[in-house]
C-alpha positions as a Markdown table, in Angstrom:
| # | Residue | x | y | z |
|---|---|---|---|---|
| 1 | Met | 19.5 | 29.9 | -4.3 |
| 2 | Lys | 21.9 | 30.4 | -7.2 |
| 3 | Asp | 22.9 | 26.9 | -9.3 |
| 4 | Leu | 19.9 | 24.9 | -7.9 |
| 5 | Ile | 18.8 | 22.0 | -10.4 |
| 6 | Thr | 15.4 | 20.5 | -9.7 |
| 7 | Val | 14.7 | 17.2 | -11.4 |
| 8 | Leu | 11.2 | 15.7 | -11.7 |
| 9 | Asp | 11.1 | 12.0 | -12.7 |
| 10 | Ile | 7.7 | 10.6 | -13.6 |
| 11 | Gly | 7.4 | 6.7 | -14.0 |
| 12 | Thr | 4.4 | 4.4 | -14.0 |
| 13 | Thr | 5.1 | 3.4 | -10.1 |
| 14 | Lys | 6.6 | 6.6 | -8.7 |
| 15 | Ile | 7.4 | 10.1 | -9.1 |
| 16 | Ser | 11.1 | 11.1 | -7.9 |
| 17 | Val | 12.1 | 14.8 | -7.0 |
| 18 | Ile | 15.7 | 15.7 | -6.7 |
| 19 | Ile | 16.9 | 19.1 | -5.8 |
| 20 | Ala | 20.6 | 19.8 | -6.0 |
| 21 | Arg | 23.4 | 22.4 | -6.0 |
| 22 | Phe | 26.5 | 22.2 | -8.3 |
| 23 | Asp | 29.1 | 25.0 | -9.0 |
| 24 | Lys | 32.8 | 24.8 | -9.4 |
| 25 | Glu | 33.4 | 24.3 | -5.7 |
| 26 | Asn | 31.1 | 21.5 | -4.5 |
| 27 | Phe | 28.4 | 19.4 | -5.7 |
| 28 | Glu | 25.5 | 18.7 | -3.2 |
| 29 | Ile | 22.1 | 16.8 | -3.2 |
| 30 | Leu | 19.7 | 18.8 | -1.0 |
| 31 | Leu | 16.3 | 16.9 | -1.1 |
| 32 | Ala | 15.6 | 13.5 | -2.8 |
| 33 | Asn | 12.0 | 12.2 | -2.4 |
| 34 | Lys | 9.8 | 9.6 | -4.0 |
| 35 | Tyr | 5.8 | 9.6 | -4.3 |
| 36 | Pro | 3.1 | 7.4 | -5.7 |
| 37 | Ser | 2.6 | 7.9 | -9.3 |
| 38 | Ser | -1.1 | 7.3 | -10.8 |
| 39 | Gly | -2.5 | 8.1 | -14.4 |
| 40 | Leu | 0.3 | 6.3 | -16.3 |
| 41 | Lys | 0.2 | 2.7 | -18.0 |
| 42 | Lys | 3.4 | 1.4 | -19.5 |
| 43 | Gly | 4.8 | 5.0 | -19.3 |
| 44 | Lys | 2.1 | 6.8 | -21.2 |
| 45 | Ile | -0.6 | 9.0 | -19.7 |
| 46 | Val | -4.0 | 7.2 | -19.7 |
| 47 | Asp | -5.6 | 9.7 | -16.9 |
| 48 | Met | -4.2 | 13.2 | -17.2 |
| 49 | Glu | -6.0 | 14.5 | -14.1 |
| 50 | Ala | -4.8 | 11.4 | -11.9 |
| 51 | Ile | -0.7 | 12.2 | -12.9 |
| 52 | Thr | -1.4 | 16.0 | -12.5 |
| 53 | Thr | -2.7 | 15.3 | -9.0 |
| 54 | Ser | 0.1 | 13.1 | -8.4 |
| 55 | Ile | 2.7 | 15.6 | -9.4 |
| 56 | Lys | 0.8 | 18.4 | -7.5 |
| 57 | Lys | 1.0 | 16.5 | -4.3 |
| 58 | Ala | 4.7 | 15.7 | -4.8 |
| 59 | Leu | 5.8 | 19.4 | -5.4 |
| 60 | Lys | 3.7 | 20.3 | -2.5 |
| 61 | Asp | 5.5 | 18.0 | 0.0 |
| 62 | Thr | 8.7 | 18.8 | -1.7 |
| 63 | Val | 8.2 | 22.7 | -1.0 |
| 64 | Glu | 7.1 | 21.9 | 2.5 |
| 65 | Thr | 9.9 | 19.5 | 3.3 |
| 66 | Ser | 12.8 | 21.8 | 1.7 |
| 67 | Gly | 11.4 | 25.4 | 2.3 |
| 68 | Leu | 12.5 | 26.0 | -1.4 |
| 69 | Lys | 10.4 | 27.5 | -4.0 |
| 70 | Ile | 10.2 | 25.4 | -7.1 |
| 71 | Lys | 9.5 | 27.2 | -10.1 |
| 72 | Lys | 11.1 | 25.4 | -13.1 |
| 73 | Gly | 12.7 | 22.0 | -13.5 |
| 74 | Phe | 13.8 | 19.0 | -16.0 |
| 75 | Leu | 11.3 | 16.4 | -16.6 |
| 76 | Cys | 12.4 | 12.7 | -17.1 |
| 77 | Ile | 9.9 | 10.4 | -18.9 |
| 78 | Ser | 9.7 | 7.0 | -20.5 |
| 79 | Gly | 7.3 | 5.6 | -23.3 |
| 80 | Asn | 7.4 | 2.8 | -25.7 |
| 81 | Asp | 7.1 | 5.1 | -28.6 |
| 82 | Ile | 10.7 | 5.9 | -29.1 |
| 83 | Asn | 12.7 | 5.7 | -32.2 |
| 84 | Gly | 16.3 | 6.2 | -33.2 |
| 85 | Thr | 17.7 | 6.9 | -36.6 |
| 86 | Tyr | 21.2 | 7.8 | -38.2 |
| 87 | Ser | 21.9 | 10.9 | -40.5 |
| 88 | Lys | 24.7 | 12.5 | -42.1 |
| 89 | Gly | 25.6 | 15.9 | -42.5 |
| 90 | Thr | 28.2 | 18.1 | -44.1 |
| 91 | Thr | 29.8 | 21.6 | -44.3 |
| 92 | Arg | 32.7 | 23.3 | -45.7 |
| 93 | Val | 35.3 | 24.5 | -43.2 |
| 94 | Lys | 35.2 | 28.5 | -43.9 |
| 95 | Lys | 38.7 | 29.3 | -42.4 |
| 96 | Lys | 40.3 | 25.8 | -42.9 |
| 97 | Ile | 40.4 | 25.3 | -39.3 |
| 98 | Val | 37.3 | 23.8 | -37.7 |
| 99 | Thr | 35.5 | 25.9 | -35.2 |
| 100 | His | 32.6 | 25.6 | -33.3 |
| 101 | Glu | 30.6 | 27.2 | -36.0 |
| 102 | Asp | 31.7 | 24.5 | -38.4 |
| 103 | Ile | 30.5 | 21.8 | -36.0 |
| 104 | Asp | 27.2 | 23.5 | -35.6 |
| 105 | Leu | 26.5 | 23.8 | -39.3 |
| 106 | Ser | 27.5 | 20.0 | -40.0 |
| 107 | Ile | 25.4 | 19.1 | -37.0 |
| 108 | Glu | 22.5 | 21.2 | -38.5 |
| 109 | Ser | 22.7 | 19.8 | -42.0 |
| 110 | Ala | 22.5 | 16.1 | -40.4 |
| 111 | Thr | 19.3 | 17.2 | -38.7 |
| 112 | Ala | 17.4 | 18.2 | -41.5 |
| 113 | Val | 15.4 | 15.5 | -41.9 |
| 114 | Asn | 11.6 | 14.9 | -42.6 |
| 115 | Leu | 9.8 | 13.9 | -39.5 |
| 116 | Pro | 6.1 | 13.2 | -39.3 |
| 117 | Ser | 4.0 | 16.2 | -37.4 |
| 118 | Asp | 3.5 | 13.7 | -34.4 |
| 119 | Arg | 7.3 | 13.1 | -33.8 |
| 120 | Glu | 9.7 | 15.4 | -31.8 |
| 121 | Ile | 13.5 | 15.3 | -31.6 |
| 122 | Met | 14.6 | 14.5 | -28.3 |
| 123 | His | 18.5 | 14.0 | -28.3 |
| 124 | Ile | 20.8 | 14.4 | -31.1 |
| 125 | Leu | 24.1 | 12.3 | -30.4 |
| 126 | Pro | 27.3 | 12.4 | -32.5 |
| 127 | Val | 28.7 | 9.1 | -33.7 |
| 128 | Glu | 31.8 | 10.4 | -35.7 |
| 129 | Phe | 33.1 | 13.4 | -37.7 |
| 130 | Ile | 35.0 | 12.8 | -40.8 |
| 131 | Leu | 37.3 | 15.7 | -42.0 |
| 132 | Asp | 38.5 | 15.5 | -45.6 |
| 133 | Gly | 37.7 | 11.6 | -45.7 |
| 134 | Val | 39.4 | 10.8 | -42.3 |
| 135 | Gly | 36.6 | 9.2 | -39.9 |
| 136 | Gly | 36.7 | 8.4 | -36.3 |
| 137 | Ile | 37.0 | 11.9 | -35.1 |
| 138 | Lys | 35.2 | 12.6 | -32.0 |
| 139 | Asp | 35.9 | 16.5 | -31.5 |
| 140 | Pro | 37.3 | 18.0 | -34.6 |
| 141 | Thr | 37.6 | 21.5 | -33.0 |
| 142 | Gly | 41.0 | 23.1 | -34.1 |
| 143 | Met | 42.1 | 20.7 | -36.7 |
| 144 | Lys | 42.9 | 21.6 | -40.1 |
| 145 | Gly | 40.7 | 20.7 | -43.4 |
| 146 | Ile | 38.4 | 21.8 | -46.2 |
| 147 | Arg | 35.2 | 19.5 | -45.9 |
| 148 | Leu | 33.7 | 18.5 | -42.5 |
| 149 | Asp | 31.1 | 15.6 | -42.3 |
| 150 | Val | 29.3 | 14.3 | -39.5 |
| 151 | Lys | 27.4 | 11.0 | -38.6 |
| 152 | Val | 24.6 | 11.3 | -36.0 |
| 153 | Tyr | 22.1 | 9.4 | -34.1 |
| 154 | Ile | 18.8 | 11.1 | -33.8 |
| 155 | Val | 16.2 | 10.1 | -30.9 |
| 156 | Thr | 12.5 | 11.1 | -31.5 |
| 157 | Ala | 9.4 | 10.7 | -29.1 |
| 158 | Ser | 5.7 | 10.9 | -29.5 |
| 159 | Leu | 5.2 | 14.9 | -29.7 |
| 160 | Pro | 1.7 | 14.4 | -28.2 |
| 161 | Gln | 2.8 | 12.5 | -25.2 |
| 162 | Ile | 5.7 | 15.0 | -24.6 |
| 163 | Glu | 3.2 | 17.8 | -24.7 |
| 164 | Asn | 0.7 | 16.0 | -22.4 |
| 165 | Phe | 3.5 | 15.2 | -19.7 |
| 166 | Val | 4.5 | 19.1 | -20.2 |
| 167 | Thr | 0.8 | 20.3 | -19.8 |
| 168 | Cys | 0.4 | 18.2 | -16.4 |
| 169 | Cys | 3.6 | 19.6 | -15.1 |
| 170 | Glu | 2.5 | 23.2 | -15.9 |
| 171 | Lys | -1.2 | 22.6 | -14.4 |
| 172 | Ala | 0.7 | 21.2 | -11.4 |
| 173 | Gly | 2.8 | 24.6 | -11.2 |
| 174 | Ile | 6.2 | 23.7 | -12.6 |
| 175 | Glu | 7.9 | 24.9 | -15.9 |
| 176 | Ile | 9.7 | 22.2 | -17.7 |
| 177 | Glu | 13.2 | 23.5 | -18.8 |
| 178 | Glu | 13.9 | 20.5 | -20.7 |
| 179 | Val | 12.5 | 16.9 | -21.3 |
| 180 | Ile | 14.7 | 13.8 | -20.8 |
| 181 | Leu | 14.4 | 10.3 | -22.0 |
| 182 | Gln | 14.5 | 7.8 | -18.9 |
| 183 | Ser | 16.9 | 5.6 | -21.2 |
| 184 | Val | 19.3 | 8.4 | -22.0 |
| 185 | Ala | 19.4 | 9.4 | -18.2 |
| 186 | Ser | 19.7 | 6.0 | -16.8 |
| 187 | Ser | 23.0 | 5.5 | -19.0 |
| 188 | Glu | 24.5 | 8.8 | -17.5 |
| 189 | Ala | 23.8 | 7.3 | -14.0 |
| 190 | Val | 25.4 | 4.0 | -14.3 |
| 191 | Leu | 28.3 | 4.0 | -17.0 |
| 192 | Thr | 31.9 | 4.6 | -16.9 |
| 193 | Asn | 33.4 | 6.4 | -20.0 |
| 194 | His | 35.4 | 3.2 | -20.3 |
| 195 | Glu | 32.2 | 1.2 | -20.7 |
| 196 | Lys | 30.9 | 3.4 | -23.1 |
| 197 | Glu | 34.1 | 3.2 | -25.4 |
| 198 | Thr | 34.1 | -0.5 | -25.3 |
| 199 | Gly | 30.6 | -1.4 | -26.0 |
| 200 | Val | 27.8 | -2.0 | -23.4 |
| 201 | Leu | 24.0 | -2.4 | -23.2 |
| 202 | Val | 22.0 | -0.6 | -20.6 |
| 203 | Ala | 18.7 | -2.0 | -19.6 |
| 204 | Asp | 16.6 | 0.3 | -16.9 |
| 205 | Ile | 13.8 | -2.1 | -16.0 |
| 206 | Gly | 11.2 | -0.2 | -14.1 |
| 207 | Gly | 7.6 | -0.9 | -13.2 |
| 208 | Gly | 6.1 | -0.4 | -16.7 |
| 209 | Thr | 8.7 | -0.2 | -19.3 |
| 210 | Thr | 12.2 | -1.6 | -20.0 |
| 211 | Asp | 14.4 | 1.3 | -21.4 |
| 212 | Ile | 17.3 | 0.1 | -23.5 |
| 213 | Thr | 20.3 | 1.9 | -24.8 |
| 214 | Val | 23.5 | 0.7 | -26.4 |
| 215 | Phe | 27.0 | 2.6 | -26.4 |
| 216 | Tyr | 29.8 | 2.0 | -28.5 |
| 217 | Asp | 33.1 | 3.9 | -29.2 |
| 218 | Gly | 32.1 | 6.6 | -26.9 |
| 219 | Tyr | 28.5 | 7.4 | -28.0 |
| 220 | Leu | 24.9 | 6.3 | -27.9 |
| 221 | Arg | 24.3 | 3.9 | -31.1 |
| 222 | His | 21.0 | 2.4 | -30.3 |
| 223 | Ile | 17.8 | 3.0 | -28.3 |
| 224 | Ala | 14.6 | 1.0 | -27.8 |
| 225 | Thr | 11.8 | 0.6 | -25.2 |
| 226 | Tyr | 9.6 | -2.1 | -24.5 |
| 227 | Gly | 6.3 | -1.8 | -22.6 |
| 228 | Ile | 7.1 | -4.7 | -20.0 |
| 229 | Gly | 8.5 | -4.4 | -16.6 |
| 230 | Gly | 8.4 | -5.4 | -12.8 |
| 231 | Asn | 4.8 | -4.5 | -12.7 |
| 232 | His | 4.1 | -7.5 | -15.3 |
| 233 | Ile | 5.8 | -10.0 | -12.9 |
| 234 | Thr | 3.6 | -8.6 | -10.0 |
| 235 | Asn | 0.4 | -9.1 | -12.1 |
| 236 | Asp | 1.5 | -12.6 | -13.2 |
| 237 | Leu | 1.5 | -13.4 | -9.5 |
| 238 | Ala | -1.4 | -11.8 | -8.7 |
| 239 | Leu | -3.3 | -14.1 | -11.4 |
| 240 | Gly | -1.4 | -17.1 | -10.9 |
| 241 | Leu | -1.9 | -17.2 | -7.2 |
| 242 | Lys | -5.3 | -15.8 | -7.0 |
| 243 | Ile | -3.8 | -12.8 | -4.7 |
| 244 | Pro | -4.5 | -9.1 | -4.8 |
| 245 | Phe | -2.0 | -6.9 | -6.6 |
| 246 | Ala | -0.5 | -5.1 | -3.4 |
| 247 | Glu | 0.1 | -8.8 | -1.9 |
| 248 | Ala | 1.6 | -9.9 | -4.9 |
| 249 | Glu | 4.2 | -7.0 | -4.9 |
| 250 | Lys | 5.0 | -7.7 | -1.6 |
| 251 | Ile | 5.5 | -11.5 | -2.3 |
| 252 | Lys | 7.8 | -10.5 | -5.3 |
| 253 | Ser | 10.0 | -8.3 | -3.1 |
| 254 | Gln | 10.4 | -10.7 | -0.4 |
| 255 | Tyr | 10.4 | -14.2 | -2.0 |
| 256 | Gly | 10.9 | -13.8 | -5.8 |
| 257 | Ile | 13.7 | -15.4 | -7.4 |
| 258 | Ala | 14.5 | -14.8 | -11.0 |
| 259 | Leu | 16.7 | -18.2 | -11.3 |
| 260 | Pro | 14.7 | -21.0 | -9.9 |
| 261 | Asp | 16.3 | -24.4 | -8.5 |
| 262 | Ile | 17.5 | -25.6 | -12.0 |
| 263 | Asn | 20.8 | -26.4 | -13.8 |
| 264 | Phe | 21.4 | -23.2 | -16.2 |
| 265 | Gly | 24.8 | -24.1 | -17.7 |
| 266 | Ser | 27.1 | -23.8 | -14.9 |
| 267 | Leu | 24.6 | -21.5 | -12.8 |
| 268 | Arg | 22.6 | -23.0 | -10.0 |
| 269 | Phe | 20.5 | -21.0 | -7.7 |
| 270 | Lys | 18.8 | -22.9 | -4.8 |
| 271 | Asn | 15.5 | -22.6 | -3.5 |
| 272 | Asn | 14.3 | -22.3 | 0.1 |
| 273 | Asn | 11.8 | -25.2 | -0.9 |
| 274 | Asn | 9.6 | -23.7 | 2.0 |
| 275 | Asp | 5.7 | -22.8 | 2.0 |
| 276 | Val | 4.8 | -19.2 | 1.9 |
| 277 | Glu | 1.8 | -17.8 | 3.7 |
| 278 | Val | 0.0 | -15.5 | 1.3 |
| 279 | Ile | -3.2 | -13.5 | 1.5 |
| 280 | Gly | -5.9 | -14.6 | -1.1 |
| 281 | Leu | -8.7 | -12.5 | -2.7 |
| 282 | Asp | -10.9 | -13.4 | 0.0 |
| 283 | Arg | -8.5 | -12.0 | 2.5 |
| 284 | Lys | -7.9 | -15.4 | 4.2 |
| 285 | Pro | -4.4 | -16.8 | 4.3 |
| 286 | Ile | -3.5 | -19.7 | 2.0 |
| 287 | Lys | 0.0 | -21.5 | 1.4 |
| 288 | Val | 1.9 | -21.5 | -1.8 |
| 289 | His | 5.3 | -23.3 | -2.2 |
| 290 | Ser | 8.3 | -21.3 | -3.1 |
| 291 | Ser | 9.0 | -23.2 | -6.3 |
| 292 | Val | 5.7 | -22.2 | -7.8 |
| 293 | Ile | 6.4 | -18.3 | -7.0 |
| 294 | Asn | 9.9 | -18.5 | -8.7 |
| 295 | Glu | 8.4 | -20.4 | -11.7 |
| 296 | Ile | 6.2 | -17.5 | -12.4 |
| 297 | Val | 8.8 | -15.0 | -11.8 |
| 298 | Tyr | 11.4 | -16.8 | -13.8 |
| 299 | Ala | 9.0 | -16.9 | -16.9 |
| 300 | Arg | 8.6 | -13.2 | -17.0 |
| 301 | Cys | 12.3 | -12.4 | -16.2 |
| 302 | Glu | 13.3 | -14.8 | -19.1 |
| 303 | Glu | 10.7 | -13.0 | -21.5 |
| 304 | Ile | 12.3 | -9.5 | -20.6 |
| 305 | Leu | 16.1 | -10.7 | -21.2 |
| 306 | Gly | 14.6 | -12.1 | -24.4 |
| 307 | Phe | 14.2 | -8.6 | -25.6 |
| 308 | Leu | 17.6 | -7.7 | -24.6 |
| 309 | Lys | 19.0 | -10.5 | -26.7 |
| 310 | Lys | 17.0 | -9.4 | -29.6 |
| 311 | Glu | 18.1 | -6.1 | -29.6 |
| 312 | Ile | 21.8 | -7.0 | -29.4 |
| 313 | Glu | 21.4 | -9.6 | -32.2 |
| 314 | Ser | 19.9 | -6.5 | -34.5 |
| 315 | Leu | 22.6 | -4.4 | -34.1 |
| 316 | Thr | 24.7 | -3.5 | -37.0 |
| 317 | Asp | 28.3 | -5.2 | -37.6 |
| 318 | Asp | 30.0 | -1.8 | -36.6 |
| 319 | Ile | 28.4 | -2.0 | -33.3 |
| 320 | Ser | 29.9 | -4.4 | -30.5 |
| 321 | Val | 28.4 | -5.0 | -27.1 |
| 322 | Asn | 30.8 | -6.5 | -24.7 |
| 323 | Ser | 28.9 | -6.3 | -21.4 |
| 324 | Thr | 25.5 | -5.5 | -20.0 |
| 325 | Val | 24.4 | -3.1 | -17.1 |
| 326 | Leu | 21.0 | -3.9 | -15.6 |
| 327 | Thr | 19.4 | -1.3 | -13.2 |
| 328 | Gly | 15.7 | -0.4 | -12.1 |
| 329 | Gly | 14.0 | -1.9 | -9.3 |
| 330 | Cys | 13.7 | -5.2 | -11.1 |
| 331 | Ser | 17.3 | -5.6 | -11.2 |
| 332 | Leu | 17.6 | -6.1 | -7.4 |
| 333 | Met | 15.6 | -9.2 | -7.7 |
| 334 | Gln | 17.6 | -12.4 | -6.4 |
| 335 | Gly | 19.2 | -14.3 | -9.1 |
| 336 | Phe | 18.3 | -11.8 | -12.0 |
| 337 | Ile | 22.2 | -10.9 | -12.5 |
| 338 | Pro | 23.3 | -14.5 | -13.0 |
| 339 | Leu | 20.3 | -15.3 | -15.0 |
| 340 | Ala | 21.0 | -12.7 | -17.4 |
| 341 | Glu | 24.5 | -13.8 | -17.6 |
| 342 | Gly | 23.5 | -16.9 | -18.7 |
| 343 | Leu | 21.1 | -16.0 | -21.2 |
| 344 | Leu | 22.9 | -13.2 | -22.5 |
| 345 | Ser | 26.3 | -15.0 | -22.7 |
| 346 | Met | 28.3 | -11.9 | -21.4 |
| 347 | Pro | 29.3 | -10.3 | -18.4 |
| 348 | Val | 26.5 | -8.6 | -16.5 |
| 349 | Arg | 26.5 | -6.2 | -13.6 |
| 350 | Met | 24.0 | -4.3 | -11.5 |
| 351 | Gly | 24.2 | -0.4 | -12.4 |
| 352 | Lys | 24.2 | 2.2 | -9.6 |
| 353 | Pro | 24.0 | 5.9 | -9.6 |
| 354 | Glu | 27.1 | 6.3 | -7.8 |
| 355 | Thr | 29.1 | 5.4 | -10.8 |
| 356 | Gly | 27.7 | 8.3 | -12.8 |
| 357 | Ile | 28.1 | 10.7 | -10.0 |
| 358 | Ala | 31.6 | 9.8 | -9.6 |
| 359 | Gln | 32.3 | 10.0 | -13.1 |
| 360 | Met | 30.6 | 13.4 | -13.6 |
| 361 | Leu | 32.9 | 14.8 | -10.6 |
| 362 | Ser | 36.0 | 13.4 | -12.0 |
| 363 | Asp | 35.3 | 14.8 | -15.5 |
| 364 | Ala | 34.8 | 18.1 | -13.5 |
| 365 | Gly | 38.0 | 18.0 | -11.8 |
| 366 | Met | 36.4 | 17.7 | -8.6 |
| 367 | Glu | 36.7 | 15.2 | -5.5 |
| 368 | Glu | 33.7 | 14.7 | -3.5 |
| 369 | Asp | 32.9 | 12.1 | -1.0 |
| 370 | Ile | 29.4 | 11.1 | -1.6 |
| 371 | Ser | 29.4 | 8.0 | 0.6 |
| 372 | Glu | 28.3 | 10.2 | 3.7 |
| 373 | Gln | 24.7 | 11.4 | 3.0 |
| 374 | Asn | 21.6 | 11.2 | 5.1 |
| 375 | Asp | 19.3 | 8.3 | 4.8 |
| 376 | Ser | 16.7 | 9.8 | 2.5 |
| 377 | Ile | 19.5 | 10.8 | -0.1 |
| 378 | Ala | 21.6 | 7.7 | 0.2 |
| 379 | Glu | 18.7 | 5.7 | -0.9 |
| 380 | Phe | 18.6 | 7.4 | -4.2 |
| 381 | Tyr | 22.1 | 5.7 | -4.8 |
| 382 | Ser | 19.9 | 2.6 | -5.5 |
| 383 | Pro | 19.2 | 1.1 | -8.8 |
| 384 | Glu | 15.7 | 2.1 | -8.5 |
| 385 | Phe | 16.6 | 5.8 | -8.9 |
| 386 | Ser | 19.1 | 5.5 | -11.9 |
| 387 | Ser | 17.0 | 7.5 | -14.3 |
| 388 | Ser | 16.3 | 10.4 | -11.6 |
| 389 | Val | 20.1 | 10.6 | -10.6 |
| 390 | Gly | 21.0 | 10.2 | -14.4 |
| 391 | Ser | 18.6 | 13.1 | -15.2 |
| 392 | Leu | 20.0 | 15.4 | -12.8 |
| 393 | Ile | 23.8 | 14.3 | -14.2 |
| 394 | Tyr | 22.4 | 15.3 | -17.7 |
| 395 | Ala | 21.0 | 18.6 | -16.5 |
| 396 | Ile | 24.1 | 19.4 | -14.8 |
| 397 | Lys | 26.4 | 18.6 | -17.8 |
| 398 | Gly | 24.1 | 21.0 | -20.0 |
| 399 | Ser | 23.5 | 23.7 | -17.7 |
| 400 | Phe | 26.9 | 24.5 | -16.6 |
| 401 | Phe | 29.1 | 23.6 | -19.5 |
| 402 | Lys | 29.3 | 27.7 | -20.7 |
| 403 | Glu | 29.5 | 28.9 | -17.0 |
| 404 | Glu | 32.1 | 26.5 | -15.7 |
| 405 | Lys | 33.7 | 25.1 | -18.4 |
| 406 | His | 34.1 | 21.7 | -17.0 |
| 407 | Phe | 31.8 | 20.1 | -19.6 |
| 408 | Asp | 32.8 | 22.2 | -22.9 |
| 409 | Gly | 32.8 | 20.4 | -26.0 |
| 410 | Ile | 30.5 | 18.4 | -28.1 |
| 411 | Phe | 28.1 | 17.5 | -25.5 |
| 412 | Gly | 27.8 | 21.0 | -24.4 |
| 413 | Arg | 27.4 | 22.3 | -28.0 |
| 414 | Leu | 24.6 | 19.9 | -28.8 |
| 415 | Lys | 22.8 | 20.8 | -25.6 |
| 416 | Ala | 22.7 | 24.4 | -26.6 |
| 417 | Leu | 21.8 | 23.7 | -30.5 |
| 418 | Ile | 19.1 | 21.2 | -29.5 |
| 419 | Lys | 17.5 | 24.1 | -27.0 |
| 420 | Glu | 18.0 | 26.9 | -29.8 |
| 421 | Trp | 16.2 | 24.8 | -32.4 |
| 422 | Leu | 13.6 | 23.6 | -30.4 |
């Protein structure tokens, strides 16, 4: 079928597969499913055979469920080896009026950086263009001038890790068109254009990693990843309560509260103060007070939020963060949002993927009602699937900017350049 996009989002705990159709008339998610993932630790491959088998099972079920043939798709991955760096480039405006070619040349000169042999450029994002000394320009196309400078933010990742993921996918039977970082994808899913302008930090707290991006003045300005996530809370509960990991995951989901019964500034989250029955390592039931569970959960949530605060404090003076958006499965935990507001001292909201879908359709001049979906697809508008849906948005913006002219401009130009250079 024409205009189909397949996204494969591989995380530490789950693999998500989305197939969608996008053209100038409509947008439709045809299939969205999740499957168990094995062979990864903190977003990195530790068992290639295990993750290949997981991918193969996910693709086989997807084909059987949808009846569609999947030959190629976009891959979304994480990892705690992501780096971001600023670079500058310049070019002389050939015809005294800035053209796409001038923009391409300026960006190309900015990317002429020496990278270690084990690093790969994943994303090139403009910060600003400067035309004859006048800065703060977002798109200089058509403007008159002589000298065009550009400042870009280059995101790199481990080349061996990327190659290992692509190899596993190819062995499983799918050709990878492009690799997208989960932190960038999640931002596409949960942010509005206004938030990107005013300054916002996005944290996708998944099972094995916490992926962080900072946007200001419309562009991505900072990126970081920590090898800590919801699985660490589960592991703490398993060790602290002496219960199996699967039982700890269930207890975390049902009874975990990030903000225990303490005074936290003006915030207060009341415990149920009940005993909770859990299954011990010997498979016998034991009773644990809810306050013990919540103290364990709170300690790890406080640590995760401490990393976010550290990233905000490390930013340069020309970047301002005025709000935070938390997404990923951990953001659904009771009390996590008010705890974040207290620790970060700023407005915090939960990020859901329908925000990015609505923004994409608005930018494309389309009006679609995404509220009426079947249950399997509606589930994917949960924060757990922000990177999956965000990858879809990213792929649509990059794949259709030429044909449909909806997303023409700097974003499209960069997507084309990256594909050509790599």
